[in-house]
N, C-alpha and C positions, 0 to 999 in steps of 0.2 A: 473595348466593349465587345463581348461575344455576340456574334450574330449567326443566324441560320439563313442560308441562301437556298432558294428553291428554283429548279427548272422543270417545267412540265411539258410532256410531249405524249402523243397518242401511242398506244401499243396494244397489240392483240396477242394473248398468250393463254395457255392452258393452266388453270389453277386447280389444285386439289384442296378441297375444303375439309377440315377436320373440326368437329365441335369442340369448343373450349370447355374446360371443367373448372369450376370454382374450388379452390383449395378448402374452403369452409365446408364443403360437402364430403371431404375426404375423411373417412373414419375407419374403424377396424372391422367392419362387416364386409365379407367378400361379395355381398349382394349389392353394394353401393359402388362408389367410384374407386375405392382402394383396391390395389392389385396385390394378391398374395404371391409370395415366392417362398418355397420350402426347401430345406436342406435336411439330409438324413445322415445318421451314423449309427454304429452298433459296436458292441464289444463281445469277445468270446468268453466262455465260462471262466469264472474266477472265484476264489474264496477270500480275496483281499477285503480288509475292513472298509475300504472306500476305493472308488475308481473315478478318474478324471475323464470327462467327456468333452471333446472339443468340437465345436460347430462353427461354420463360417459366419463372420460378421456381415452386416448389411452394408453395401456400398452406397454411401450417401450421394455419390455423383450422379446416380440415375434417378433420384427422387427423394422425397421427404418421408421418413419413417414415422408412421402414425401409432402403431402398436405392434406387439408380437404375441405369439402363443407358443407354448412348449408342451410337448406330450411325450410320454414314455410307455413302452410295453415291455414288461420285465417278468422273467420267470426265475424262481428261487427254489432250490431243492435242499431241504433241511434234514439233517440226521442228529438225533438227540440221544445221548448216553447218560444214564443216571445210576449212581452207586449209593447204596445205603451205607452211611457212615456210622450208624448206631450199633449197639451191642446186642440188639434183639431183632427178631423178624418184625417188619413193619409194613402196613398197607398204606400205599401212597396214592394220591391223586394230584395230577399236575396240570398247569395251564402254561402252555408255551406261547409267548408273544414275540412278534417280530415287527419292527417298523422300518420302512425304507424312506429315504429322503433324498430328493434331487434339488440342489440349491444352485442358483446362479446369481450374477450381479443384479443390482437394482431391486433386491428383495424378492425376486421370483423364486418360487419353490413348489415342489410337489411332494406331499407326504401321505403315506398310506399305512394303516395298521392291520395286522393279521394275527389270528389266534387259533390255537388247536388244543383240545383237551385230551389228556392221556390218563389211563388208569380205569379202575383201580389196579395197581401193581403191587404184588406181594414180593417184597425183597427180603432175603435172609440177612442175618447179621454180617457185618463186614468181615471179609476174609473167608466166607463160606461160599460154596457153589450156589448161585442164584442171587448173589448180592447186587448184581448189575443187570440192567435191562436197556435195550436199544429200541428206539422208535424211529421209524423212517427207513430209507429216505422218503420224505413226504414233500409234495409240491405245495408248500404252504403259500407261495406266491406263484399263481398259475396263470401266466400270460396276462397279468393284470395291467390295465391301462390307467394312466394318470394324465391330468390336464391342468394347465395354468396359463393365465394371460395377464398382460400388463400394458398400460399406455403411459407409464411414468418410468423414470430412471432408465431411459433408453440409450443414454450416451455410451455406456460400455459396449453396446451391441453394434455400434457404427464405426466404419473405418475398414482397414485392410486386416488380413490375418484371421484369427479365430478367437472365439470367446469360450471360456472354460466353465464347466459345471462339475459339481462333485456329487456323485451318487454314493450313499453310505447305508449301512445296515446296523441296527441295534436291537436289543431285546434280551430275553432270558426266560428262565423257568421259575414259576411260582408254585409253591406247595399249597394245594387246596385241602389236603388231608395227609396226616402222617408226620407233621412237624417239619423242622428245618434242618434236620441232621442228615443231609444228603449232599452229594457232590454231582455237578453237572458238567457236561462237555457237549457244546452245540457247534455243529459245523454246517455252513450254508454255502452252496455253490450257486452262483447266479449269473445271468446274462440278460442282455436287453437291447432294444432298438429305440432310437430317440429322433424326434423331429422338431425343428424350429421353423415357424412360419412368420415371415415379416409381411406386414400390410403397409404398402407404400403408395404414394401419389406423386405424380410428376412434379419436379421442382417448379417449373414454369411452363406455360404454353408457348411454344416457339412459333414465331410468325412465319407464315408461308409466303408473305409478300415482301419482306425486307431482304434484300440481297446486296451483294458486293459491299458489305460493311467493312470499312478499313480505317486505320488510324496512322497518321504520318507525322512524327515529330519533326519540327522545323523551326529554327530560330527561337527556341525557348517555348514554343507553343505546340499544341497537338491538333492537327486537322482531322476531324472525323467526317467521313463521307459514307453515304448509303443510298441505295436505289429502292424506291417504294413502287412495286409493280401492282397493276390492277387497283389503283388507289380509289377509295370510295370518298364521297363528299364529306367534308368536315372531319376527316381523320386527323387525330392529334399524335404528335411524336414528342416524347420526353427523353432527353439525354440524361442518363443516370451514370453515376460514378461510385466506385467502392474502393476502399483501401485494403480490404481483406477478402474480397470475392464473395462475401455473404450479405453484408448490410450495404444497401445502395441508397443514394440520395440524389435528387434532381439538381442539375446545373443549368438547364436550358430547355426551351420548348420550341416546337415548330408545328404549324397547322397547315393541313392540305387545302387545296382549292375547294371552295364550297360548291362549285358547279362541276368539277371534274369527276367523271365516272368512267372507270376502266382505263384511266390514264396512268402514266408512269412519271414519277418525279424524282429528281436527283437532289439530295440535300447535302449541305456542307455546314459544319459547325467548328468554330475555332475555340479550343479550350486552353486557357492560360494556367498551367499548374502553379501551385505554391512553391517557390524556390526552396522552402524549408522541408518539403516532402522528400524523404530519402528512400521511399519504398516503391513498389510496383502499384500501378493504378489499373482498375478493372472498369471497362466501359461497356454499356449496353444501351439499346434503344427500346423504350416502351412504346408500343403502338396501341392506341385506343380508338375504336371506331365510334360512329355516332350512336350506336346502340349500347355503348359502354363495354364491349368485349375487349379484353386486354390480352396482348401477346408481346413477346420479346424477341429481339434479335439474338444472335450468338454473342458471346462475351469475348472482348479483345483485351489482352493484357499488355500494358505499356509500362516501361521503365524510363521515367523522364531523365534519370541520371545515367542511363545506359547509352550505348552507341552501337551503330550497325545492327547486326542481327539480335543483339541483346536489348535493343530499345523497345521493341514491341513484337508480339507474336499473335497471329490469328491464323485460322485455317478455314477453308471452305470444303464442302462435300458435294461431289457431283458424279454422275448425273442424278437427278432427283425428280421423278421416280427413277429407280435403277432396275436393271434386269439381270445382267451377267456379272457386273463388277461395280465397285465403288472406288472413287479416287479421293484422297485427302490431299489438298493443296495448301501448303503454308505460304504466308506472304513473304517469307525469306528463307534462305537455306538454313537447314538445321543440322546439328551434330549431337548425337546421343542415341539412347535406346528408347524405342517407342512400342507401344502395344495398342493395336486397333481391334476393337471388339464390337460386333453387331449384337445388340441386346434387344430381346423381345420385350413387349410391354409387361410380361410376367416377371421380368428381371433375369430371365435365363439368358446366358451368353450362348448365342446360336453359332457364331463363327468368330474366330480371332486369329490375329497374325502378329507375331513379334518381329521387329525389324530394327536394324541399326543404320542410322543415317549419318553420312559423313559429307556434309556440304551439299545435301540434296533437299528438295522442298516438296517431294511428292511421294505418297504411299498408295499402292494399289491393293485392294482387297478383292480377290476373285470369289464370287458367290457360287461355290461349288462344294456340295450340292446346293441348288438354288433354294432359298428359304420359301416358306409359304407366303403368299401375297399378303401385304398388310403394312401396318405401321411399326417401325423399329426406331431404336436410338443407336447412333454410331458414336462410340466413345473412343476418343484418341487420347492416350496418356503418354506424356513425356516422362518416362521413368527416371531420366537423368536429372531433370530440373523440377520434378514433381508438379507439372502442370497437367490439367485435364480439360479437354474440350468435348462437349456433347452437342450433337445436332440430331434433328428429327429427319428420318429418311423413310421413303415409301418404296417397298419392293413390289414391282409390277409383274 
């Protein structure tokens, strides 16, 4: 039978409190709890029928993508040549129409139509001087701005790498007078700038009181331990497990002392995995105070069928708050390529460091230049084994 064991003792420490945010309030307006992060690109003048625009995808490890917006600013210069193909001099009037279209995954698109009237043009019979006229170059698309947004079909925009959009032009010349016996040649050179904005909210609210969370496989079981600092009366702890790192379900509960205020408690929980499980397990602790505020511990990955350093991986970040540097400490020696990134709440990577570990368990990130004081996320990615750990840090 799985049990939670608790030891309570007095402790005095400095706690940084950060208001929690309910994910239900997270939507696409930058005036609410959603955080916008934007990426830009552009292309040089071209006359190709279409152009591919690539923009970075949203990294889902920093939060939940609620919606996105797309905008473009495009200029197109069009030159139109018309030749009278008839046997007699003819007076023509023309309507030039051009449409541009920016399309991306999930059905998002920006379409604009432009028009210009030409004439009356008196063109002589074919083969005679004056049988051809040129209009332009004209800025038919003059620094025009388009906009679109969506909160559905977001899957293609999440992950690593880039997402591709196609910008294309179409159109032609229509005779308003003079008949259809003419030949046209239309050339458009265009260029533009593009911006995608992702509106995201934190995946979860990280607990500022749960520390020293560890998992130790032994004799077919996994022993989970954590320390709850500055514990408030009637705080509840729920042990949660996941097989994919996304969907979690509870496997046990623990409740803090009803009378303990400002105390610290050490908890232990023994989990007996299903022997039929052949994959990794993800553990976290949900903390709920008497007011109903919910926060979570870091996530620990455990492989019940592994051994040694392959059995489980977790890491801690210290000091927190930090001033000059941050240390990432793994619970065991690691071998592989790692990327450590300090991410602002806007989603911008402020500082990063790539390092290769060969039997080491610690990475140091020097904060130089020192970031602005405030809340950040420290994302540590094991590029070799495709694991990612995210912790909340304060820069003082």
